[in-house]
Wavefront OBJ file of the C-alpha trace (Angstrom):
o trace
v -32.750 -16.386 105.258
v -35.676 -16.999 107.603
v -37.376 -20.416 107.640
v -41.156 -20.523 107.808
v -42.940 -23.666 108.872
v -43.607 -25.813 111.880
v -41.181 -27.649 114.077
v -41.734 -31.292 114.845
v -42.719 -30.373 118.410
v -45.383 -27.890 117.236
v -46.774 -30.469 114.830
v -46.981 -33.143 117.559
v -48.721 -30.751 119.985
v -51.261 -29.774 117.317
v -51.981 -33.411 116.391
v -52.314 -34.342 120.076
v -54.874 -31.589 120.677
v -56.803 -32.616 117.548
v -56.789 -36.241 118.748
v -58.067 -35.316 122.209
v -60.852 -33.172 120.732
v -61.837 -36.030 118.416
v -62.010 -38.461 121.347
v -64.202 -36.029 123.291
v -66.585 -35.519 120.364
v -66.813 -39.188 119.327
v -69.619 -40.363 121.698
v -71.850 -37.409 120.863
v -71.198 -37.856 117.160
v -72.013 -41.590 117.155
v -75.262 -40.876 119.056
v -76.153 -38.166 116.520
v -75.422 -40.481 113.574
v -77.497 -43.335 115.046
v -80.447 -41.017 115.743
v -80.165 -39.550 112.243
v -80.191 -43.054 110.692
v -83.344 -43.902 112.675
v -84.995 -40.681 111.466
v -84.021 -41.438 107.849
v -85.469 -44.957 108.073
v -88.725 -43.665 109.598
v -88.984 -41.138 106.753
v -88.466 -43.982 104.267
v -91.320 -45.911 105.911
v -93.503 -42.782 105.751
v -92.616 -42.371 102.062
v -93.368 -46.036 101.310
v -96.835 -45.807 102.905
v -97.593 -42.519 101.128
v -96.393 -44.015 97.841
v -98.708 -47.016 98.304
v -101.667 -44.671 98.843
v -100.729 -42.570 95.810
v -100.432 -45.682 93.630
v -103.904 -46.841 94.716
v -105.336 -43.531 93.499
v -103.196 -43.445 90.336
v -103.996 -47.002 89.225
v -107.552 -46.930 90.628
v -106.854 -50.250 92.331
v -106.572 -51.698 95.826
v -102.965 -51.490 97.018
v -101.794 -53.565 99.978
v -98.732 -52.954 102.137
v -97.669 -55.963 104.180
v -94.650 -57.094 106.220
v -92.152 -58.903 104.048
v -88.745 -60.535 104.054
v -88.703 -60.651 100.253
v -91.412 -60.552 97.645
v -94.147 -62.333 99.596
v -95.969 -61.229 102.738
v -94.722 -62.485 106.099
v -95.469 -61.803 109.762
v -92.524 -59.617 110.866
v -92.595 -55.903 110.048
v -88.916 -55.550 111.032
v -87.789 -57.303 107.841
v -89.379 -54.993 105.299
v -92.471 -53.469 103.700
v -93.946 -54.783 100.476
v -96.576 -52.877 98.480
v -98.464 -54.406 95.557
v -101.681 -54.109 93.562
v -103.957 -56.566 95.336
v -106.236 -57.798 92.549
v -108.139 -60.248 94.726
v -108.056 -57.992 97.845
v -106.912 -60.821 100.145
v -103.874 -59.058 101.651
v -101.387 -61.641 100.307
v -99.303 -61.242 97.195
v -99.633 -63.806 94.423
v -97.042 -64.015 91.641
v -99.511 -62.501 89.173
v -100.044 -59.348 91.284
v -97.943 -56.320 90.349
v -95.199 -55.327 92.777
v -95.183 -51.583 93.490
v -92.478 -51.124 96.121
v -90.220 -53.029 98.509
v -88.404 -51.364 101.418
v -85.851 -53.434 103.341
v -85.738 -52.752 107.078
v -83.110 -55.302 108.102
v -80.715 -52.597 109.334
v -83.393 -50.805 111.379
v -82.192 -50.530 114.996
v -85.747 -50.560 116.331
v -88.921 -52.589 116.510
v -91.492 -51.690 113.862
v -94.972 -52.430 115.143
v -98.291 -51.920 113.342
v -101.040 -51.095 115.808
v -104.475 -50.520 114.382
v -108.075 -51.357 114.901
v -108.516 -54.790 113.389
v -106.627 -58.062 113.086
v -105.263 -57.884 109.552
v -101.485 -57.963 109.291
v -101.531 -55.572 106.356
v -102.626 -52.106 105.366
v -104.871 -51.629 102.317
v -105.659 -48.465 100.376
v -108.702 -48.232 98.124
v -108.795 -46.492 94.717
v -110.120 -43.325 96.417
v -107.087 -43.230 98.764
v -108.982 -44.284 101.871
v -108.090 -47.275 103.991
v -110.129 -50.397 103.387
v -112.361 -50.143 106.435
v -112.692 -48.315 109.726
v -110.574 -51.029 111.324
v -107.623 -49.950 109.176
v -106.942 -46.675 111.045
v -103.855 -46.846 113.243
v -100.108 -46.303 113.246
v -96.694 -47.779 112.644
v -94.694 -47.368 115.850
v -90.920 -47.282 115.539
v -89.631 -48.308 118.963
v -85.835 -47.939 119.231
v -83.859 -50.674 120.973
v -81.965 -47.888 122.748
v -84.301 -45.821 124.939
v -82.062 -42.775 124.418
v -83.672 -42.265 121.005
v -87.177 -40.891 120.527
v -90.107 -43.152 119.713
v -91.472 -42.315 116.272
v -94.915 -42.929 114.802
v -96.392 -42.913 111.316
v -100.120 -42.531 111.786
v -102.919 -42.987 109.261
v -106.643 -42.452 109.520
v -109.682 -43.877 107.760
v -109.488 -41.200 105.051
v -105.964 -42.352 104.219
v -104.243 -39.260 105.585
v -100.747 -40.040 106.785
v -98.575 -38.037 109.182
v -95.646 -38.649 111.481
v -94.467 -37.600 114.900
v -91.793 -38.319 117.493
v -91.489 -38.222 121.263
v -88.250 -36.230 121.462
v -88.711 -35.175 125.084
v -89.494 -38.772 126.236
v -92.703 -37.753 128.034
v -94.783 -40.579 126.527
v -96.568 -38.312 124.003
v -95.825 -37.398 120.407
v -94.482 -33.881 119.921
v -96.858 -33.038 117.061
v -100.411 -31.700 116.977
v -101.976 -35.031 117.984
v -100.087 -35.377 121.298
v -100.930 -39.116 121.080
v -99.530 -41.437 123.721
v -96.613 -43.550 122.551
v -97.328 -47.258 122.115
v -94.004 -48.962 122.732
v -93.580 -51.556 125.411
v -90.002 -51.297 126.605
l 1 2 3 4 5 6 7 8 9 10 11 12 13 14 15 16 17 18 19 20 21 22 23 24 25 26 27 28 29 30 31 32 33 34 35 36 37 38 39 40 41 42 43 44 45 46 47 48 49 50 51 52 53 54 55 56 57 58 59 60 61 62 63 64 65 66 67 68 69 70 71 72 73 74 75 76 77 78 79 80 81 82 83 84 85 86 87 88 89 90 91 92 93 94 95 96 97 98 99 100 101 102 103 104 105 106 107 108 109 110 111 112 113 114 115 116 117 118 119 120 121 122 123 124 125 126 127 128 129 130 131 132 133 134 135 136 137 138 139 140 141 142 143 144 145 146 147 148 149 150 151 152 153 154 155 156 157 158 159 160 161 162 163 164 165 166 167 168 169 170 171 172 173 174 175 176 177 178 179 180 181 182 183 184 185 186
């Protein structure tokens, strides 16, 4: 009778080779996972801004998106984004104003910076989908703490159009049709 199977030596050699291959692939895999998580978070930010614009048109109301650490507006964009129907159009949420969306950004491994024309620390969409004024055109810049990852941008114009881009080749310009210069101070 012939035995089929592996000897202990063959099993140990196979496991050793698998372990070595895993150790070799680990750094590349962790880099890939971190970059993927940054891309997912930037897509969530893009979705939150697009959702705020869509809700302004749907409800025919002014919708404000502001930085938030909870359910009131704050000063730091890295904590989160809060969108609400801004009944009095002041850019700050009162308890009586309807909450539309909250996106937590506490696990974002990057700086989120709003750069636009104007001093307001919020973004407002009008019932027609446009931004509140010419000064509201600009972009959210997602500036990774690790320079190995691409800078990402979520841009919006006066008409309320929103698009995104990234600087994957690290040449200081977005890799989309706009070719805009990146705005991160590293």
